[in-house]
C-alpha positions as CSV (number, residue, x, y, z in Angstrom):
1,M,38.9,1.5,16.3
2,R,37.1,-0.8,13.7
3,K,33.8,-0.6,15.9
4,A,34.1,2.7,16.1
5,V,34.3,3.6,12.7
6,F,31.4,1.1,11.9
7,I,29.3,3.3,14.8
8,Y,30.2,6.6,13.1
9,S,28.8,5.3,9.7
10,I,25.5,4.3,11.3
11,I,25.1,7.6,12.8
12,L,25.8,9.2,9.5
13,S,23.6,7.1,7.3
14,T,20.9,8.4,9.9
15,L,21.6,11.8,9.6
16,T,21.3,11.4,6.2
17,F,17.6,12.2,6.3
18,A,18.5,15.8,7.7
19,Q,18.2,17.5,4.4
20,N,19.6,20.9,3.2
21,Q,16.8,22.7,3.1
22,E,18.2,25.3,0.6
23,S,19.5,23.4,-1.9
24,S,17.2,20.2,-2.1
25,T,13.9,19.7,-3.8
26,Q,10.5,20.2,-3.1
27,Y,10.0,16.2,-2.7
28,E,13.4,16.2,-0.8
29,R,11.9,18.5,1.7
30,E,8.8,16.6,2.3
31,Y,10.4,13.2,1.9
32,S,12.9,14.6,4.7
33,D,10.3,16.3,7.1
34,L,8.2,12.8,7.0
35,M,11.3,10.7,8.1
36,N,12.3,13.3,11.0
37,Y,8.7,13.4,11.9
38,V,8.2,13.0,15.4
39,P,4.8,11.3,16.0
40,K,2.4,13.0,18.8
41,N,0.8,9.6,19.2
42,F,4.1,7.7,19.4
43,K,5.1,6.9,23.0
44,S,8.3,5.9,24.6
45,D,8.7,2.5,25.6
46,T,9.5,2.5,29.3
47,I,9.1,-1.0,30.1
48,Y,11.6,-3.0,27.7
49,K,15.4,-2.0,28.1
50,P,17.4,-3.5,24.4
51,E,19.8,-5.6,25.5
52,S,22.1,-4.5,22.3
53,P,23.8,-1.0,23.4
54,F,23.7,-0.3,19.5
55,I,20.1,0.3,19.5
56,K,19.6,2.1,23.0
57,V,18.5,5.4,21.2
58,K,15.8,7.5,20.7
59,L,13.7,5.4,18.0
60,N,11.1,8.0,17.1
61,T,11.3,8.7,13.7
62,L,10.7,7.0,10.7
63,G,14.3,7.7,9.5
64,R,15.7,6.0,12.7
65,L,14.0,2.9,13.0
66,K,14.5,2.4,8.8
67,T,18.3,2.9,9.7
68,Y,18.6,0.6,12.4
69,S,16.2,-2.2,11.2
70,G,18.1,-2.4,8.3
71,F,21.4,-3.3,10.1
72,R,20.1,-5.6,12.4
73,S,22.3,-8.5,11.4
74,E,25.5,-6.1,11.8
75,F,24.5,-5.7,15.6
76,K,23.9,-8.9,16.2
77,L,20.7,-8.4,17.6
78,T,18.9,-10.9,19.9
79,E,15.4,-12.1,19.2
80,K,14.0,-10.5,22.1
81,D,15.3,-6.9,20.8
82,I,14.3,-7.8,16.9
83,K,11.1,-8.6,18.3
84,W,11.1,-5.3,20.1
85,L,12.4,-3.4,17.3
86,E,9.8,-5.0,14.8
87,M,6.8,-4.2,17.5
88,R,8.2,0.0,17.2
89,I,7.7,-0.2,13.5
90,Y,4.4,-1.5,14.0
91,Q,3.5,1.3,16.9
92,M,5.3,4.1,14.3
93,S,2.9,3.2,11.5
94,T,-0.2,3.4,13.7
95,A,1.3,6.7,16.0
96,L,1.6,8.1,12.1
97,F,-2.1,6.9,10.9
98,L,-3.4,8.3,14.2
99,D,-1.8,11.4,13.5
100,G,-3.6,12.0,10.2
101,K,-0.5,10.7,8.1
102,R,-1.3,7.9,5.7
103,I,1.9,6.8,4.2
104,L,3.4,3.8,2.2
105,I,6.8,2.8,1.7
106,S,8.4,1.1,-1.4
107,S,11.5,0.5,-2.4
108,D,13.2,2.3,-5.4
109,G,16.2,1.9,-7.3
110,G,18.3,-1.2,-8.4
111,Y,20.2,-1.6,-11.4
112,S,18.1,1.7,-13.2
113,G,18.8,3.4,-10.3
114,C,16.8,6.0,-8.2
115,Q,13.6,8.2,-9.5
116,E,13.8,12.0,-9.2
117,K,11.1,12.0,-7.1
118,S,11.7,10.4,-3.7
119,I,8.1,11.0,-2.4
120,D,4.4,10.8,-4.2
121,K,0.8,10.7,-4.2
122,L,-1.8,8.2,-4.7
123,T,-5.2,7.2,-4.2
124,L,-6.4,3.7,-2.9
125,N,-10.5,3.6,-2.3
126,G,-10.9,7.0,-2.2
127,I,-7.9,7.4,0.3
128,Q,-5.1,10.3,-0.5
129,I,-1.9,8.3,0.3
130,T,1.6,9.7,0.8
131,N,4.0,7.1,-1.0
132,L,7.9,7.4,0.5
133,K,10.5,5.6,-1.8
134,L,13.5,4.5,-0.4
135,C,16.4,4.7,-2.6
136,H,19.1,1.5,-3.0
137,T,21.7,0.2,-5.3
138,C,21.2,-3.3,-6.9
139,T,22.9,-4.7,-3.7
140,D,21.6,-3.4,-0.3
141,G,17.6,-3.3,-1.0
142,Y,17.1,-6.5,1.2
143,K,17.9,-4.5,4.0
144,D,14.7,-2.7,4.6
145,K,12.3,-5.4,3.3
146,R,11.6,-6.7,6.9
147,F,11.1,-2.7,7.8
148,I,8.7,-2.1,4.6
149,K,6.5,-5.1,5.1
150,I,5.9,-4.4,9.2
151,F,5.2,-0.7,8.4
152,N,2.8,-1.2,5.0
153,D,1.0,-4.3,6.2
154,R,-0.3,-2.1,9.4
155,M,-1.2,0.9,7.3
156,Y,-3.1,-1.5,5.0
157,E,-5.2,-2.8,8.2
158,L,-5.8,0.8,9.6
159,M,-6.8,2.1,6.1
160,K,-9.1,-1.2,5.8
161,I,-7.7,-1.8,2.2
162,E,-6.7,-5.3,1.3
163,P,-2.4,-5.2,0.6
164,P,-1.7,-6.2,-3.1
165,N,0.1,-9.0,-4.3
166,R,2.3,-10.4,-7.5
167,K,-0.9,-10.8,-8.6
168,T,-2.6,-7.7,-8.0
169,Q,-1.1,-5.9,-11.3
170,F,-3.0,-8.1,-13.4
171,F,-6.5,-7.2,-13.0
172,Y,-6.1,-3.5,-13.5
173,G,-8.0,-2.6,-17.0
174,E,-11.4,-3.1,-18.8
175,F,-13.2,-6.5,-19.3
176,K,-16.2,-6.8,-21.6
177,G,-18.3,-9.9,-21.7
178,I,-18.3,-12.1,-24.7
179,G,-20.6,-14.9,-25.8
180,K,-24.3,-14.3,-26.3
181,K,-25.7,-14.5,-22.4
182,N,-22.9,-12.4,-21.5
183,Y,-23.3,-9.4,-24.3
184,G,-23.6,-5.9,-23.0
185,I,-21.9,-6.8,-19.8
186,K,-18.9,-4.3,-19.1
187,L,-16.3,-4.5,-16.2
188,I,-13.5,-1.8,-14.9
189,L,-11.2,-2.5,-12.0
190,T,-9.0,0.6,-11.7
191,Q,-5.9,0.8,-9.7
192,D,-6.9,2.6,-6.7
193,R,-8.8,-0.5,-6.3
194,T,-12.7,0.7,-7.3
195,F,-14.8,-0.8,-10.2
196,K,-17.3,-0.1,-12.4
197,F,-19.7,-2.8,-13.4
198,W,-22.2,-2.5,-16.6
199,K,-24.8,-4.9,-18.1
200,T,-27.0,-3.2,-21.2
201,I,-30.1,-5.5,-21.9
202,G,-32.2,-4.0,-24.6
203,H,-33.1,-0.8,-23.6
204,S,-32.6,-1.2,-20.0
205,S,-29.7,-1.1,-17.8
206,E,-27.9,-2.8,-14.7
207,F,-25.1,-0.9,-12.9
208,T,-23.1,-1.4,-9.8
209,E,-19.7,0.6,-8.1
210,G,-17.4,-0.3,-5.2
211,L,-14.6,-1.9,-4.1
212,W,-12.3,-4.8,-5.4
213,K,-9.4,-6.8,-3.9
214,N,-7.8,-10.1,-5.0
215,K,-6.4,-13.1,-3.2
216,N,-4.1,-14.3,-6.1
217,D,-5.9,-15.0,-8.7
218,I,-9.3,-14.7,-7.4
219,L,-11.2,-11.7,-7.8
220,I,-13.7,-10.3,-5.2
221,L,-16.3,-7.2,-6.0
222,T,-17.9,-5.9,-3.4
223,S,-20.6,-3.3,-4.0
224,K,-20.8,0.0,-2.1
225,I,-24.1,0.9,0.0
226,L,-26.1,3.3,-0.9
227,N,-27.2,6.6,1.0
228,K,-30.3,7.7,0.7
229,T,-30.0,10.4,-1.7
230,D,-28.2,7.9,-3.9
231,S,-31.3,5.8,-3.7
232,L,-33.5,8.2,-4.5
233,N,-31.2,9.3,-7.5
234,F,-31.5,5.6,-9.1
235,A,-35.0,5.0,-8.6
236,L,-35.8,8.0,-10.8
237,S,-33.4,6.9,-13.2
238,S,-33.8,4.1,-15.9
239,S,-30.7,1.9,-14.9
240,K,-31.2,-0.9,-12.0
241,W,-28.7,-0.8,-9.4
242,I,-27.2,-4.0,-8.2
243,D,-25.4,-5.7,-5.3
244,F,-22.5,-7.5,-5.3
245,K,-22.1,-8.9,-2.0
246,E,-18.3,-10.5,-2.5
247,L,-19.1,-11.8,-6.3
248,E,-16.0,-13.8,-7.1
249,F,-14.1,-14.1,-10.7
250,R,-11.1,-16.2,-11.4
251,L,-8.4,-15.0,-13.6
252,N,-7.1,-17.3,-16.5
253,K,-5.0,-15.9,-19.4
254,E,-6.3,-12.7,-19.2
255,K,-10.4,-13.8,-18.7
256,L,-12.5,-13.3,-15.8
257,T,-14.7,-16.4,-15.4
258,E,-17.5,-16.0,-12.9
259,L,-17.1,-19.1,-10.1
260,K,-21.0,-18.9,-9.6
261,N,-22.1,-19.1,-12.6
262,K,-19.3,-21.0,-15.1
263,K,-21.0,-19.8,-18.1
264,R,-20.2,-16.2,-17.6
265,K,-16.8,-15.0,-19.0
266,L,-15.2,-11.7,-19.0
267,L,-12.4,-11.3,-22.0
268,K,-9.7,-8.5,-21.1
269,I,-9.9,-5.2,-23.3
270,Y,-6.7,-3.1,-22.5
271,K,-7.0,0.4,-23.0
């Protein structure tokens, strides 16, 4: 009897993604549509047969994969079943990408409660991305950690975007050169992982822009490749384009120090 009640509760939790379309908000409807969306490129697995009877169901949507992944401990899944389930999450991320859907998943809630918007938009490296927010209480957020990591890591890989780590947010902002040798240097690092770099010398200036990433406290800048039109425009301007092929800086106490030139220091200025 207890097992039947438990299984019934799992079914109900899976169906919570099917919102009442008349009473739900625009964000809830969009969230529900994505959680229940079956990608055209997501193929059924006809080879592996799960050992656990609990996961012998159609795991063909984000909502279902999220739910069944979160209850892996309760289901007492074997190592083979866990490996198979995680591969399906990986394949779901790939299928959504191939369907043109750029999605990242985040955890929301805890002691402060969940935000009103269960879905949001963000831009990284010029790519428009949908952010799905999974609502949790202060005690059950751990259930989706593995699901979120597998899905997001694959999506970042496909979008060719370096995943953020715990240090990434400390790089956001504006930096200015300090000292006589670095006067006129300015660097802006945006949350969409693009950067702009200026160096003013008298009446002339140097400029470049591109993408940035960080590996813990190391910042890496890579200039974009100019097309013919951009190159012609720059040739006619008074500015000089400079290339950064993975120029590296170290962040230390809100200051950036260029690794290839220890004398160049940039001070962080918050707007």
